[in-house]
C-alpha positions as CSV (number, residue, x, y, z in Angstrom):
1,M,27.3,17.9,-26.2
2,P,25.9,17.5,-22.7
3,I,23.2,20.1,-21.6
4,D,23.2,21.9,-18.3
5,V,20.7,21.1,-15.5
6,V,18.8,24.4,-15.8
7,R,18.1,23.7,-19.5
8,L,17.0,20.1,-18.7
9,A,14.6,21.4,-16.0
10,A,13.1,23.9,-18.4
11,E,12.3,21.1,-20.8
12,I,10.5,18.9,-18.2
13,D,6.8,18.6,-18.2
14,P,6.2,16.3,-15.2
15,A,2.9,14.8,-16.6
16,K,4.9,13.6,-19.6
17,T,8.0,12.6,-17.8
18,I,9.1,9.2,-16.6
19,L,11.8,9.2,-13.9
20,F,14.2,6.2,-13.6
21,F,16.3,6.2,-10.5
22,G,19.6,4.4,-10.2
23,A,21.7,4.0,-7.1
24,G,23.0,7.5,-7.1
25,A,19.6,9.0,-6.4
26,S,19.4,7.5,-2.9
27,L,23.0,8.2,-1.7
28,A,22.0,11.6,-0.1
29,S,19.5,9.7,2.1
30,N,22.3,7.5,3.4
31,A,21.5,4.5,1.2
32,P,24.6,2.3,0.8
33,S,26.7,2.5,-2.4
34,V,27.8,-0.7,-4.2
35,G,31.2,-0.2,-2.6
36,K,29.6,0.0,0.9
37,L,27.7,-3.2,0.3
38,M,30.8,-5.0,-0.8
39,E,32.7,-3.8,2.2
40,H,30.0,-4.8,4.6
41,F,29.7,-8.3,3.1
42,S,33.4,-8.8,3.1
43,T,33.6,-7.9,6.8
44,A,30.4,-9.9,7.8
45,F,31.4,-13.1,5.9
46,G,35.2,-12.9,6.0
47,I,35.6,-13.1,2.3
48,D,37.8,-10.9,0.2
49,S,35.7,-9.0,-2.4
50,N,38.6,-8.0,-4.7
51,G,38.0,-8.7,-8.3
52,Y,34.3,-9.6,-7.9
53,S,31.2,-7.7,-9.0
54,L,28.4,-7.3,-6.6
55,R,26.4,-10.0,-8.5
56,E,29.3,-12.5,-8.3
57,F,30.2,-11.7,-4.7
58,S,26.7,-12.0,-3.4
59,G,26.2,-15.2,-5.3
60,I,29.3,-16.7,-3.7
61,I,28.0,-15.7,-0.2
62,E,24.6,-17.2,-1.0
63,N,26.2,-20.5,-2.0
64,Q,28.4,-20.7,1.1
65,F,26.2,-19.2,3.8
66,G,22.6,-19.5,2.4
67,R,20.0,-17.0,1.2
68,N,18.8,-16.0,4.7
69,R,22.2,-14.9,5.9
70,L,22.8,-12.9,2.7
71,I,19.5,-11.1,2.9
72,T,19.8,-10.5,6.6
73,E,23.2,-8.8,6.2
74,L,21.9,-6.8,3.2
75,R,18.9,-5.5,5.2
76,K,21.1,-4.2,8.0
77,L,22.3,-1.4,5.7
78,F,18.8,-0.4,4.9
79,A,17.2,-0.7,8.3
80,K,17.1,3.0,9.3
81,L,16.9,4.9,6.0
82,H,14.7,8.0,5.8
83,P,14.4,10.3,2.8
84,T,15.8,13.8,2.9
85,G,16.4,16.6,0.5
86,S,15.1,16.5,-3.1
87,L,13.4,13.1,-2.8
88,L,10.9,14.7,-0.4
89,N,9.7,16.9,-3.2
90,L,8.8,14.0,-5.5
91,P,5.1,13.8,-4.5
92,L,4.6,17.5,-5.4
93,Y,4.7,16.8,-9.2
94,P,2.3,14.7,-11.3
95,W,4.9,12.3,-12.8
96,K,3.8,10.0,-15.6
97,S,5.5,7.1,-13.8
98,I,8.6,6.3,-11.7
99,F,11.0,3.3,-12.2
100,T,14.0,2.3,-10.1
101,T,16.6,-0.4,-9.6
102,N,17.0,0.5,-6.0
103,Y,15.8,-1.8,-3.1
104,D,15.1,0.9,-0.5
105,T,11.7,2.2,0.4
106,L,12.6,5.9,0.4
107,I,10.2,6.9,-2.4
108,E,7.4,5.0,-0.7
109,Q,8.1,6.9,2.5
110,C,8.0,10.2,0.6
111,Y,4.6,9.6,-0.8
112,S,3.3,8.2,2.5
113,S,4.4,11.3,4.4
114,K,2.6,13.6,2.0
115,R,-0.4,11.3,1.8
116,V,-0.2,11.1,-2.0
117,P,-1.4,7.8,-3.4
118,L,1.3,5.6,-4.9
119,T,0.8,2.2,-6.5
120,L,3.8,-0.2,-6.3
121,F,4.7,-2.8,-8.9
122,E,7.5,-5.3,-8.2
123,S,6.7,-8.1,-10.6
124,N,4.1,-9.3,-13.2
125,F,2.0,-10.6,-10.3
126,D,1.2,-7.1,-9.2
127,F,-0.7,-6.1,-12.3
128,A,-3.6,-8.4,-11.3
129,A,-4.2,-6.4,-8.1
130,A,-6.7,-3.5,-8.0
131,N,-5.1,-0.1,-7.8
132,D,-6.0,3.5,-7.6
133,P,-6.2,5.0,-11.1
134,S,-5.2,8.4,-9.8
135,A,-2.1,7.1,-8.0
136,V,1.4,7.6,-9.4
137,K,2.7,4.2,-10.6
138,Y,6.0,3.1,-9.1
139,F,7.9,0.2,-10.6
140,K,10.8,-1.5,-8.7
141,L,12.7,-3.7,-11.2
142,H,15.0,-5.2,-8.6
143,G,12.5,-5.8,-5.9
144,S,12.2,-4.3,-2.5
145,I,14.4,-4.7,0.6
146,D,11.4,-5.9,2.7
147,K,10.2,-8.6,0.4
148,D,12.1,-11.8,-0.6
149,I,11.6,-15.5,-1.2
150,C,13.4,-16.2,2.0
151,D,10.3,-14.6,3.7
152,G,8.0,-17.0,1.8
153,R,7.0,-14.4,-0.8
154,Q,6.8,-14.8,-4.6
155,T,9.1,-11.8,-5.3
156,R,12.8,-11.6,-4.6
157,I,15.5,-9.0,-4.1
158,V,17.6,-9.1,-7.3
159,I,21.2,-9.1,-6.2
160,T,22.9,-12.3,-7.5
161,D,23.4,-13.5,-11.0
162,S,20.9,-16.3,-10.2
163,D,18.4,-13.7,-9.2
164,Y,18.7,-11.9,-12.5
165,D,18.2,-15.3,-14.3
166,Y,15.1,-16.2,-12.2
167,T,13.5,-12.8,-12.6
168,Q,14.0,-12.3,-16.3
169,S,10.7,-13.7,-17.3
170,Y,8.3,-12.5,-14.5
171,R,9.6,-8.9,-14.6
172,E,8.9,-8.5,-18.3
173,G,5.6,-6.9,-17.5
174,L,7.5,-4.0,-15.9
175,F,9.5,-3.4,-19.0
176,D,6.4,-3.7,-21.1
177,R,4.8,-0.9,-19.0
178,L,7.9,1.2,-19.5
179,K,7.5,0.6,-23.3
180,A,3.9,1.7,-23.1
181,D,4.6,4.8,-21.1
182,F,7.4,5.7,-23.5
183,Y,5.1,6.9,-26.3
184,G,5.6,10.6,-26.6
185,A,7.2,10.8,-23.1
186,H,10.5,12.1,-21.8
187,L,12.5,9.4,-19.9
188,I,15.1,10.7,-17.4
189,I,17.5,8.1,-16.1
190,I,19.1,9.5,-12.9
191,G,22.3,7.8,-11.6
192,H,25.8,8.2,-10.3
193,S,28.0,7.2,-13.3
194,L,27.7,6.3,-16.9
195,A,30.0,3.4,-16.0
196,D,27.4,1.8,-13.8
197,E,26.4,-1.6,-15.1
198,D,22.7,-1.3,-14.1
199,I,22.5,2.2,-15.8
200,K,24.0,0.8,-19.0
201,S,21.7,-2.2,-18.9
202,V,18.6,0.0,-18.5
203,A,19.8,2.5,-21.1
204,N,20.5,-0.3,-23.6
205,R,17.0,-1.7,-22.9
206,C,15.5,1.8,-23.6
207,A,17.5,2.0,-26.8
208,E,15.9,-1.2,-27.9
209,I,12.4,0.1,-27.0
210,S,13.0,3.4,-28.7
211,S,14.1,1.7,-32.0
212,S,11.0,-0.6,-32.0
213,V,8.4,2.0,-31.0
214,E,7.0,4.7,-33.4
215,N,6.7,8.1,-31.8
216,A,9.0,7.0,-29.0
217,G,10.0,9.6,-26.5
218,R,13.4,10.8,-25.8
219,V,15.9,9.7,-23.2
220,T,18.1,11.8,-21.0
221,L,20.9,10.3,-18.9
222,M,21.5,12.5,-15.9
223,M,24.7,11.4,-14.1
224,Y,26.5,12.9,-11.1
225,N,30.0,12.0,-12.3
226,N,31.2,14.0,-15.3
227,D,32.4,11.6,-18.0
228,A,32.7,13.5,-21.3
229,N,34.1,10.6,-23.3
230,R,31.3,8.1,-22.4
231,A,28.8,10.9,-22.9
232,Q,29.9,11.2,-26.6
233,L,29.2,7.4,-27.1
234,W,25.7,7.7,-25.7
235,E,24.9,10.9,-27.6
236,K,25.8,9.1,-30.9
237,R,23.1,6.6,-30.0
238,G,20.5,9.4,-29.7
239,F,20.6,9.9,-26.0
240,Q,20.7,13.3,-24.3
241,V,23.3,13.6,-21.5
242,C,23.3,15.9,-18.5
243,F,25.8,16.0,-15.7
244,G,24.6,17.1,-12.3
245,G,23.0,15.9,-9.1
246,I,19.4,15.3,-8.2
247,D,19.5,18.3,-5.9
248,Q,20.6,20.6,-8.7
249,L,17.7,19.2,-10.9
250,F,15.0,19.7,-8.2
251,S,16.4,23.1,-7.3
252,A,16.0,24.2,-11.0
253,L,12.5,22.5,-11.0
254,A,11.4,24.6,-8.0
255,T,10.0,27.2,-10.4
256,K,7.5,24.6,-11.6
257,L,6.1,23.8,-8.1
258,P,2.4,24.2,-8.1
259,H,1.1,27.4,-6.4
260,S,-1.3,25.2,-4.4
261,S,-1.2,21.6,-3.5
262,L,-3.3,19.0,-1.7
263,V,-0.3,17.3,-0.1
264,F,-0.2,16.9,3.6
265,K,1.8,19.4,5.7
266,T,3.0,18.6,9.2
267,P,4.5,20.9,11.9
268,E,7.3,18.4,12.3
269,Q,8.5,19.2,8.8
270,P,8.9,23.0,8.7
271,L,10.3,22.8,5.1
272,D,6.9,21.7,4.0
273,H,6.1,25.5,4.0
274,A,9.0,26.2,1.6
275,H,9.5,23.2,-0.6
276,A,12.1,25.0,-2.8
277,L,14.5,24.8,0.2
278,R,14.7,21.0,0.3
279,P,17.1,20.5,-2.6
280,V,19.5,23.2,-1.3
281,T,19.4,22.3,2.4
282,I,21.1,19.7,4.6
283,D,18.9,18.4,7.5
284,V,21.5,18.3,10.3
285,R,19.7,15.6,12.4
286,H,19.5,13.3,9.3
287,A,23.1,14.0,8.3
288,A,24.3,13.1,11.8
289,D,22.7,9.6,11.5
290,A,24.9,8.8,8.5
291,D,28.0,6.6,8.7
292,S,31.2,8.6,9.5
293,D,34.1,8.5,7.1
294,V,37.2,9.9,8.8
295,S,39.3,9.5,5.5
296,N,37.7,12.7,4.2
297,M,39.2,14.7,7.0
298,F,42.6,13.3,6.3
299,N,42.2,14.5,2.7
300,G,41.6,18.1,3.9
301,W,37.7,18.2,3.9
302,P,35.8,19.5,6.9
303,A,34.3,17.0,9.3
304,S,30.8,15.8,8.5
305,Y,28.0,15.9,11.1
306,A,28.4,12.1,11.3
307,D,32.1,12.5,12.1
308,I,31.3,15.0,14.8
309,Q,28.5,12.8,16.2
310,A,31.0,9.9,16.3
311,K,33.4,12.1,18.4
312,L,36.1,12.0,15.7
313,T,36.8,15.7,16.1
314,F,38.3,17.7,19.0
315,P,36.1,20.5,20.5
316,R,36.7,24.0,19.1
317,E,37.2,26.6,21.8
318,I,35.2,29.1,19.9
319,V,32.0,27.0,19.9
320,P,30.9,27.6,23.6
321,Q,31.7,31.3,23.1
322,I,29.4,31.6,20.2
323,T,26.7,29.5,22.1
324,D,26.9,32.0,25.0
325,F,26.5,34.9,22.6
326,L,23.5,33.4,20.7
327,D,21.7,32.4,23.8
328,Q,21.3,36.1,24.6
329,K,17.9,37.4,23.6
330,S,19.4,40.3,21.7
331,S,21.6,38.1,19.5
332,I,20.5,37.2,16.0
333,A,23.5,35.8,14.1
334,A,27.2,34.9,14.5
335,V,29.8,35.1,11.8
336,I,33.0,33.0,11.9
337,L,35.9,34.6,10.0
338,G,39.4,33.1,9.3
339,A,41.9,31.9,6.8
340,S,41.2,28.8,4.7
341,G,41.9,25.5,6.5
342,L,41.6,26.7,10.0
343,G,38.5,24.6,10.7
344,K,35.7,27.2,10.4
345,T,33.2,24.8,8.8
346,T,33.9,22.0,11.4
347,A,33.5,24.5,14.2
348,A,30.2,25.8,12.7
349,R,28.9,22.2,12.4
350,Q,29.9,21.4,16.0
351,L,27.9,24.5,17.0
352,V,24.8,23.6,14.9
353,L,24.9,19.9,16.1
354,S,24.9,21.1,19.7
355,Y,21.7,23.0,19.0
356,S,20.2,20.0,17.3
357,S,20.8,18.0,20.5
358,K,18.7,20.6,22.3
359,E,15.8,19.8,20.0
360,Y,16.2,22.9,17.8
361,Y,15.4,22.5,14.1
362,C,18.8,22.8,12.4
363,W,19.8,23.0,8.8
364,E,22.9,23.8,6.7
365,H,22.5,25.7,3.4
366,K,24.4,24.1,0.5
367,S,26.9,26.7,-0.6
368,D,26.6,25.8,-4.3
369,F,23.2,27.4,-4.3
370,Q,21.9,30.9,-3.7
371,L,20.5,31.5,-0.2
372,N,16.8,32.3,-0.4
373,A,16.0,34.6,2.5
374,K,12.3,34.9,1.7
375,D,11.7,31.1,2.0
376,W,13.6,31.0,5.3
377,L,11.4,33.8,6.6
378,A,8.4,31.6,5.7
379,V,9.9,28.7,7.6
380,A,10.5,31.0,10.6
381,K,6.8,32.1,10.6
382,S,5.6,28.5,10.4
383,L,7.6,27.6,13.5
384,A,6.0,30.3,15.4
385,T,2.5,29.0,14.7
386,F,3.0,25.9,16.8
387,N,5.4,27.3,19.4
388,A,8.4,25.5,18.2
389,K,11.9,26.3,19.4
390,P,13.9,28.8,17.1
391,Y,15.9,27.3,14.3
392,C,19.6,27.2,13.6
393,L,20.8,27.7,10.0
394,S,24.4,27.3,9.0
395,T,25.8,28.7,5.7
396,R,29.3,28.5,4.2
397,P,31.8,30.1,4.0
398,T,30.4,32.0,6.9
399,S,28.0,30.5,9.5
400,S,25.1,32.0,11.3
401,C,22.4,30.8,13.7
402,S,19.0,32.4,14.0
403,S,17.5,32.4,17.5
C-alpha cells in the first residue's frame, strides 16, 4: 500500500539518501515535458509525431535534418530555464548523491547560487578528473543540454535510440557508482508517472542491482500521478511507492532543515531567510516567464501568470480599485470575496503581476499548504535590511497584498 509523503519525509536521512530525478522534478521550473518536446519538434520540422515515441521521433528528425538541427531545436526549449521552488532547497541537505535523466542545468544552478560544491559526472570519462571529496556527487545519465558531440565533445545528449545504443557502454560507470552508493542507502526515484519509460527503465535497473547486492538499500518510487494499479505491481517487487509532488516532499522535509548553514544568502533572494517557504510558494516573476496555455482557462481553471503576461485575459475592473487602496500608507491587506467561478483568482493574479512589473517582490502561497505567518514576517524583516520595496503576497481563496 502506498505511503503518504509525511511518512516518507520522516524516514529520510539525507546523508544516507540517494535522489534520482526524472522529468517530473523539473516541470515546476518550466522545463519542457515529453509532450512539449514532441509538439515543438513537430512544428519546427513539419513532421507529424503521432504514434512515435520521443526516441523514435527524434531519430527520424536526426536522419532527415541532421544532428545539429535536432540539438539546436532541443536547446531552444531549455535556453531560459531557472530553478524555482523546492529545487532551490536541494543544497541545504547533505545528500549521499544525486542522479538524473534530465538534460537541464537546474540543479547545477541551485548549487552554484548557494555556493555549495557539486561535482558533475556525465560519462565514464569524468571519473578520471580530480574532484572535491566534500562536494555532492551529481550524475547525469542522459547527458547535459549544453554538451553534445555536435559541439565536438566526447559526451552526447541521449535522446534518440541510436544515442542509447552508443552510450550503453561508456555510461556503465555511472550505474556502477549507483550500485556502490546503494549499500545501506535509501534510493528515492522522483518522477511524474509510473508509466514513464525512463522511470521504468531506471527502476528495473535498480531491481537488478538490489537482487545482486547484499545489504542493498531500499527503493521508493515517488510519483506525481496517482496510479494504484501500477503501484501494486511495483510493491510486489519490493519497491515502496509514494504518490505526491516534490513540493509536498520538501515541505514535509522542512523540519529537518539545519538550524545553521554555510550556504550563501543574497538580498536578491529574500526566501533564503525562510527556506521552508520555497516548496509552498510560487515566485510570480518566474511563473510569468512560463509558456501560456489558454486551454486551461477553457476548462474552467483560473488564468496563470503566463496567460496574463501574454494578454490572454481581459482587465478586471476591481484591480485598479484595489491598487489605489493598497497604495495608501495606512492599507495593509485587501480581501476579494465572491461566489465560485467569478474570477477572483485571476483578478488577484492580475493585481500581483502589476506589482511585480513595478519591481516589487511578489509571491503566491500554494493553497494546498498551511500559511506560515512567522516565516513571512522573517522575509519582511530581511527586506527592510537592504531597503527593498515592500512585497506582495497572494493567497487563495482570498488574496492579500502586504505593503
